[in-house]
C-alpha positions in Angstrom: 101.6 3.5 56.5 100.9 1.0 53.7 102.0 1.7 50.2 99.6 3.7 47.9 97.5 1.7 45.5 95.7 2.7 42.4 92.0 1.9 42.5 90.5 0.6 39.3 88.3 3.4 37.9 85.5 0.8 37.2 85.6 -0.3 40.8 85.4 3.3 42.0 82.3 3.8 39.9 80.4 1.0 41.6 81.7 1.4 45.2 79.6 3.7 47.4 79.7 4.6 51.1 77.9 1.9 53.1 76.5 4.6 55.4 75.1 7.1 52.9 75.3 5.4 49.5 77.2 8.5 48.3 80.0 8.3 45.8 83.6 8.0 47.1 86.7 9.9 46.3 90.1 8.1 46.1 92.8 9.8 48.1 96.0 8.1 46.8 98.3 10.0 49.2 96.5 8.7 52.3 95.5 5.4 50.7 91.8 5.9 51.5 88.4 6.2 50.0 86.7 9.4 51.2 82.9 9.8 51.8 82.4 13.5 52.3 78.7 12.9 52.8 79.4 10.6 55.9 82.6 12.4 56.9 84.5 9.1 56.8 87.6 7.8 55.2 87.8 4.1 54.5 91.3 2.6 54.4 92.8 0.6 51.6 94.9 -2.3 52.9 97.0 -4.4 50.5 94.9 -3.0 47.6 91.6 -3.9 49.2 89.1 -1.2 50.2 87.9 -1.9 53.8 84.3 -0.7 53.5 83.3 -1.1 57.2 82.2 2.0 59.1 83.9 0.7 62.2 87.2 0.6 60.3 86.8 4.1 58.9 88.3 7.2 60.4 86.3 10.4 60.9 87.4 13.3 58.7 88.5 16.4 60.4 86.9 19.8 59.6 89.5 20.8 57.0 88.9 17.5 55.1 85.2 17.9 55.0 85.1 20.9 52.7 
């Protein structure tokens, strides 16, 4: 697992899910940006959010609530 990164709050304000255009939630522990609307978690690699749906993992049921 890669080391956790802080996401600049200004960047988090402008980034949206490419699938739903919904706001994202930063999960620092898992090093991901979460789109609850799409049920996807986008990875952050070397401090760079990877905003490609094919790179995202699907959230399990417990993560969707």
